[in-house]
N, C-alpha and C positions, 0 to 999 in steps of 0.2 A: 416297446415304446412306453415310457411311463406316462401317467395321466398328466403330469405337469408339462411334459414335452408335447403331448397332444394338444393341450390348451394353448401353448405358445405357437404351435404350427397353425391351428385354426384361427388364432388372433392375428397371425401375420407377423409375429415378433419372435421368430424362431431363434435368431442369433443376436438379437438386439437387447441391450439393457433397457429396462423400463424406466422412463423418466418420471418425474414427479407428476406432470400433467396426465400421463397415461395411467399412473396409479390412482390418481383422483377420479378420472373418468371410469376406470374399472370398478371403483368402489361404489359407483352410483348405478351400475348396470346389473342385469340379472347374473346370478351366479352361474358357473359353468354347468353344474348339475341341473339347474332350472332350465337353462338354454337347451340342453340335450333332451330333457323331458318334453319341452314344448316342440322341439324339432320332431321328435318321435310322434307326438300327438298330431301335429299338423300334417306330417308326411303320411301317417297311417290313415288319417281322415281323407287325404287326397287320393290315396290308393283305393279306399272304400268307395268314395264317390265315383271314381273311374270304373270300378267293377260294377257298382250299381247302375251307372249309366250304360255300360255295355249290356247288362242284363235287361235293361229297359229298351234295348234297340228294337225288338220286334213288337213291343207293347205300345210305346209312344216315342216317336223320333224326337219330339221337342224335349222331353225329359232326358232322353239319351244325350243329346247335344249339350244341354245345360249341365247335367251331372258330370259328363266326361270332361267338359271344359273346366268346370269348377274344381274337379279333382286334379287336373293338371296344374291349375293356378295354385291350389293349396299345396301341392307337392313342391312346386317351384318356390312358393313363399316360405316353406318350412326352412329353407337354408338361411333365411334372414335371422333365424334364432341362433344359428351356429356362428355366423360371421358378422351379423349386424346388417340392418337394412341398407345403410349407405354403402358399405363395402360390397354387399351383394349387387347393388345397382351398378357400382363402378365395374365390377367384374363382368356383369352381364353385357355391358356396353364397351368392353375392351375391344380393340381392333380385331383380335383373333376370333371373337364370337359375335361381333356386331351384326353381321348379316343373318346369322342363325337366330339371334335374339329377335330381330325385326320380323323375320319370316314366321317364327313361332308366335309372336304376339299378333301378327296379321291373321294367322289361321285361327287363333282364339277368337278374334273379333269376327272373322268371316263365318265361323261356325255359328256364333250367336245370331248374326244377321240372317243366316240361312234358315234358322229355326223360328225366329221371331218375326222378321219383317218380310222375307221373301217366300216363306212357307214351301221351301223346296227340300223335300226329304232326302232325295238322292244326293243333292248338293251338300247337305249337312253331313251325310255319311262320308262323302269324299273329303270334305274339309276335316273331319275327325281323323281320317286316315292320314291326311297330310299333316295334321296337328301332331299326331303320334310320331311321324317321321321327323318333323322339325324339332320336336322335343328330344328325340333320341339323338339327333345330330348336335343339338345344343349341349346335351349332357355329355356327349363324347368329347366335347371341347375341353372338359376339365380333366380328362385322362391324357397324359402326355403321349403323343404319337398315335393315339387311337384312331383319329380321323384319317391320318395318313395310311394306317394299316387297312382300314376299311376300303379306302380308295384303291390301294394296291390289290386287295383281294378281288374287288369287282372288276378292275381292269384285266387282271390275269384270268378271270373267269370269262370275260368277253372275248379274249384273244384265243 
């Protein structure tokens, strides 16, 4: 796949001719190379924060919860650089991933509540595990038929 084709796919204009309005707006946004660089920076920062948070699990549960949650938020926000923040929000709240998005955001908030206001270390760890599972389920929604395959795998293992 050529770089131009990849750009068109990520911009959602794979088979469409670009109109004058689209060309004007594209001229005022970040270049493709800059968007990819900032995606990589933001995503890597998110991964580093998540790893740092996991390393802090046995040292300080508050820092664990904060860094792990910030890492997931940064990794999620990194995709805004690839497709734009508005398009990312629209895709997050598509009917196919609406519940996954709400559950994921809920566990982000519950994790931070558990470490800052409720001071429940065990609850914070449980919420981080659930946060991981929700983030995984949300991410799988972008891969065609991935969630169906996971469901079939688990149901066949249960039978």
